[in-house]
N, C-alpha and C positions, 0 to 999 in steps of 0.2 A: 386492575392491580397487577403487581409483579407476579409472574408465574413462579410457583415453587415446585420443586421435584416431589414426586409422590411415589410411594412404593406400590407397584402394580404386579400382580402375579398371575399364574395360570395353574389351575388345580387339577392334579392327577390326570394329565392329558393322556398318559398311557392307558389309563383305565376307561377313558371316555373317547374311544376312537371314532364314534359316530353319533348323530342325534338319536339313534335308536338304542343308545346305551340303556341297560336295564336299571331298575330302581336300586338294586344292590350296589351297582357301580357308582351311581349318583351319591348314595349315602356314604360310601367310602371317600369319595372326592370331597364332599362337604365336610366330613369329619376331619380329613387331613387339612383342609383349608382353614377350619376353625382353630386347629392347634397352632398353625403357623401364624394366624392372625393375632392370637393371644401373645405369642412371643414378639411379634412385630410391634404390637401396641405397647408392650413393656419397654421396648427399646426406644421408640420415637413418637409414641402417642398416636400412631396411625393404626386403626383397626382394619387394615388391608393387608392380606398376607399372600404368600405364594406356597403352593403345595406341589410344585413341579418336583419330580424325582431329582434328588441331588446328583449333580454330575461329578464324575471322578475328577479329582484335583489335577491329574495328569492328562486329562482328556484333551486331545488336540482338536480344536473346533473345525479346522480346515480339513484334517483327515476324516473327522466325523462326517463332514458334509459330503465327502467322496463316498464313504461307506454307505451312508443312508441314501444319497442321491442315486448312486449307481444301482443299488438294490431296487429302488423304486423304478428306475429306467428299465431294468430287466422285467419287473412286474407289468410295466405299461405295454409290453409286447404280447401279453396273454390275450386270448380270445375267450370271452365269458358267455357260455350258453348258446353258442351258434355252431351248427355243423358246417355252414358255409358263410363266406363273407363276399360282398359284391364290390363293384367299382367304387362306390362312395367310401367304403371303409378303406380300400386300397389307397385312394387319393388322400384320405386323412392321415394314414400311417406314413405315406411318403412325405407329406408335409412335416410331420412330426420328426421323422428321422433326419430330414434336411435341417430342421431347426436345431436338433441335437448335434449333428455333425459340425455345424458352424461354431459350436460352443465348447467342444471337448478340449481338454488340455492337450497340447501337441505331443506330450510325452506318451500318451495312451495310443501308441501306434497300432497295437493288435486290436483294440476296441474300435478304433477309427476304421481300420480295414474291414472289420466285420460289419460295421454300419454301412459302409459303401457296398459290400456284397449283398446285404439284405435290400438296400435301396435299388440296386440293379435287378434283383429278382422281382421287385414290385414293378419296375419298368417293363420287364418281360411280360408280366401278367397284364399290364396295360396294353401292350401291343396285341396280346391275344384277345383282349376285350374289344379293341378297335376292329380287329379282323372278323370278329363275330357279331359286329353291329352293336356292341355294348351289352349283349346278352351273355354275360360271362360271370362266373363265380369261382371262388377259390376254396377248396376243401380246408377246413380248419386244421385237420391233422397234418396236411402238407405244410401249412404255414408254421405250425408248432415245431415241426421238424427243422425247417429252415431257420426259424427264430432262435431255436435252442442253442445254436452255435454262438450267436451274439450274447444270449443270456448267460451262458457259461463263462464267457470272457468277462462280462460285466461283474458277475458274482465273484469271480476269481480275484479281480482287482479290488472289489469292495472288501473282501476278506482281509486285506492287508492292514486295515485300520479298525479301531473300535468305534462303532456308531453310537450316537446319542439317542436315537429314536427307539420307541418300544411298540410302535404300531404303524400301519400303512398310511394313516393320515399325516403323521409327522414326517414320514419319509417322502410323501408326495409334496408337502410344503418345502422340504429341503431341496428336492429335485428342481421344482419350479423356480425357487429363489436362486439356486446355483446356475441354472440355465439363463436366467435374466441377468445375473451379475458377472458371469464369467466373460473374460475378454472385453469388459466394458470400461476398462481403464485406458484412456488415450495414451498414457505414458508407456503402456505395454508394447506399443507399436503394432498391435494386431488389428486386423480388419474388424471394424465395429459392426456386428450383426444388429439389425434393428430389433428393438423390443417388440414392435408390432408383429413381426414374423412369429415370435414365440406365442403371442396371444392368439394369433390366427391358427397356429398348430394345435394349441390347447382347445380352442373352440371347435376345430374340426374333429378332434377325437370325441368330444362330448356329443356333438350332433350325429356323428356317424354311428356311434354305439352308445345309446343312453344307459345301457346296463353294464358298460365296460369299466375300464380302469379308473377313469375320472370319477365316475359315480360311486364306485365301491370304495375308493380311497378317500374321497372328500365328504362322505357322509350320507350316501343313499339318494333315492330318487327325488326326495323333497328338495335337497340342496342342488341336485343336478338341474331340476326344473327352474329353480331360482337363478342359477348361473346362466341357463339358457335364455332367461329374460333380461338380466342386467347387462350382459356383455353387448348384445346388439343395441340396447337402449343407451349405451355409453355411460352407465352409472359408475360411481366411485372413481372418477378421474379419467375414465377411458375416453370420454368425449374430448377432453382437453388435449389428450395425446394424439388422437386421430385427426383432429382439426388443426393441429399445429403445422407450420410451414415446413418443418424438418422432421424426419422419422424420429420417433421417441427412442431415447437411449435405454440401455438395460437397467440403469438405476431408476429411471422413471417408471419402467414397467415393474420393477421389484416392488415399488410402493402399491401399484395397482393390484398385483397378485397378493400382497399382504392384506389388502382390504377385502379381496374376494375370499381369502381364507377365513376372514373374520365372520363371513356369513355362516360358515359351518360351526365355528367355535361358539358364536353367540347363540345359535339355535340349540346346540347341545346344552349350554349352560342354562338357558331359560327353560328348556323342557325338564331339567332336573328339579325345578321348583315344584312341579306337580307331584313328583315321586319322592323327593327327599325333603321337601319343605324349605329348602334354602337353595341359593344359587352359588355354585362354585365360580371362582374368578378364573376364567379361561383366556384372559388377554395375554398376548405374546408380543414381545419377549418379557419375561418377568424382570422386575427391577433387581433381582439378585444377580442377573446377568448384565443388565444395562440400566443402571440407576438414572442416567440422564435421558432415557428414552421417553419419559413421561413427565407431565406437569399437571397441576390441579385444574379442574374444570368446575365452573360454578353454575351450570345449568341445573334447574330444579325439575324433578319429575321425569327426566328423560336422559338417555345416554348421550355422551359427547361424541362417541364413535358412531358414524352414520350407519354402518352395517348392523351394529348392535341395536340402535334405535329402530331401524326398519324391522328387525326380528321381534323386538318387544311389541311393536304396534301390530305386527302380523299375528302374534299369539295373544294379543289383548292382555299382556302382562303389565304389572306395575313395577316401577323401579324398586328393587329390594331395599328395605329400610337399612340404613347404615352402610350401604354400598358406596365406597369412596370412588367417585367417578374421576376419570382422567382423560386427557387427550395427548396425542404423541408430539414429541419434539422431532420433527421429521428429519432434520439434519443429523441428529444423534442416532435416530433410528436407522437411517441409511448407512451411516458409518458402521453401526453394529451389524446390519445385514451383510454388508460387504465383507467385513472381517470374518463373519461366521460362515458364509456360504460360498464365497467366490472360489471357483475351481482354478482360476488363473493364478491367484496367490498361493493356492495349495499345490500347484504343479511342481514346485521346487522339491516337494517331499516324495515325488513319485519315483 
């Protein structure tokens, strides 16, 4: 039958930064979702609501993507729980910085120069590693001192705008989407960096430091372990991109990253059932921001979104009664993601 638009929301994402969120936070999220669902049902007969924190009317979404993304980028340079890092970590960080450098707005001259300086420092450490036969490590304190220059520049620029995120998970999503979508418009005349390079850099950080930024920002070790499995397995559209005859575009990679993020949000929502007795709707984006991003789905007993269904099966959970399932309108979703996160379109405000 004809697909109809459906209101889909995400509940208290700021309060549910990770799948380890406590029962109290789950109860707050479910209560907030229930209140919005009642209001939504009164308006259009749909008992599906959104409890995302209301955004300021004057919030500039492109400026917010810079504020949130650059803050997350600064955080990604931190070393977590290691006195020293080895050549594998250095290789992953170099790949990450090169992926970032190819996607920064051209107006961010100071940030770009700091990225270049830090990349050159890594190259110097590489030469030291080669001269020592690979038996080389870098003191974390030395790295932190070097990285702090770039981190200060990033946070200084980020402070120019009001961000929309309230937690590290949201900022990580914003950063990854911005990196995928920036300079991805052929009309911009910019060199088009491959979306695959971004995925490889993300994967490199995850594998080089399983307790690092990727793990802590996207939901803990359980989520990190699952990401470590699905990326090389080519799940959630990755295999179609890597097997294509041409390198994947940033917009194609944005959809893949959106699905990978759903692993964390689905796990969080389903684990709330055990502590709060109900499941908050953590699908993104909420229909309050993108009414056309969703349409009804008519599957029974399972989620239409593949990452959500995989998490439901992994946890042995039932589809919550009364949960209005939906599937994305990918063209509308991509248009929303591009308008929301692209740094290229945001660069005019710098």
